[in-house]
C-alpha positions, 0 to 999 in steps of 0.5 A: 500500500502506498504511503501518503507521501507517495500518493501526494507525489504521484498526484503532483506528477499527474498535475504537472503532466496535465499542466505541461500538456496545456502549456505545450499546446499547440505544438503542431498544426490545428485544423478547423472544420467548417461544415459549410462550403467555402465562401460563406460567412463561417468560412470567412470567420474561420480563415480570419481567425485562423490567420490570427491564431497561427501568428499567435501560436507560431503553428499552422491553422488549417481550415477544412470545408466539409459542406453538405446536408445542412452541415451534418457531414462536417459536424459528424467528422468533427464529432468523431475527431480525437478530443485533443484540441487539434481538430475543432469545428467552427459553425453557425446556429443551425448545426447545434440548435436547428438541425435537431428539429429538422432531422429524425436522426443525426450522426452527432448529438448536438448536446453531447458530441461537442464542448462549446468553446466560444461564441466568436461573433454574431449578427442580428438578422434584418426584417427586410421588406420591399420598398413599396410596403407602406409600413416603416416599423414592425408595428406598422407592418403587423397592422398592415398585414392584419388590415389586408388579409392574404395580401402579403407573403414572405420568402424563406430558403426552405422549410425550417429555415430562419425566415420560415420559423420567425414569420410563422411564429409572428403569424401565430403570436399576432393571429395574422396571415402571411403566405410562405413562399420558399426559394432555393437560397438566399440570393433568389429570396432577396431577388424576389423581395426586391422585385416585390414578388414577395414582400419580406424576408429575414437576412443579415445586414452584410447580405442585404447591402445590395438590396438596400443600396438598390432602393428596392428594399428597406429594413423595419427592425433587426433581431439583435439585442442591441442596434447594429453599428453599421445600421444604427437607425434600425430599431431592435425587435425588442424596442419595436415591441416584438422581443420574441422575434429575436433573430441572430446568426452566430459563429461559434467554435466547438471542440469534440466531447472529451477535450481536456478543460485545460485545452478548452480554456487555452482556446477560449483565452487565445480566441478572446485575445485575437478577436478583441485586437482593435484592428481585427475587431474593427474588420469584423464590425465593418462586415456587420458582425458584433464581437462576442468572444464568450467563454464556454459557460456563457456559450452553453447557456446561450445555446440552451436558451436558443434551442428552447426558442427554436422549439417554439418556432418549429412548433408554430411553423409545423416543422417536423423532423424528417 
């Protein structure tokens, strides 16, 4: 039987090994899996972040795009990766909060397959309407819809997408009618709003730039907690009296379940360091992103709250897993 001193020495040695591994991390290239095609918002954030982390760590940071099946393919690959901090995933809300309501079976568990490391940035989504719509606010928009039943429609990117969930929740809460018209993606949905084929949709400020500059569309509210730095005159949905219409797209970093807490903490601390650099944060804000750089606990709580809200929206939209 070991003596107390031997036990203490063994425990101390174990702690030194763990601390040493955390201090050495990373001592080889780190891979960021983005479960979306190249060229999108998640890809941009991953590459911008990867460049900064590479300079900080003096190690290569490789961004790997694994798109397909609404981020499921890439998320599965990330979930099956070794939990050692050398493979992480950068994705948006849908992978974690929405997919569970769209698919009966997933090859990963949104709650158990990953450790939320940090919400990096987020962007409030605009409630965008065609310029011919007389309403200038959310309240006026709802009043206009109510006073002219079956006269207005909204564009989504398909059943279960954010515009579909949000407008169906609005319909249920306000007891109004709006026709749902699904399109095959953001670009055709925006084109339809600009052409007044449909009257409204939900879109990020950066994606709405062309439509707004054309003068054929206008925002009536934004779904973030605070006003956008690039659109300070647009009120939030909370200010407008419709807090349940909160809509953001966030970009977060996740590690495979089982990744040591010391590695998760190191990742979060280093991410916070680079994201809060004045030049880097300014470049993100200029693209319509609000810098967050949350810790793991904060991020986990945000995910839980958003999942509960998404459940209500999915029910209102009559979305059932398929």
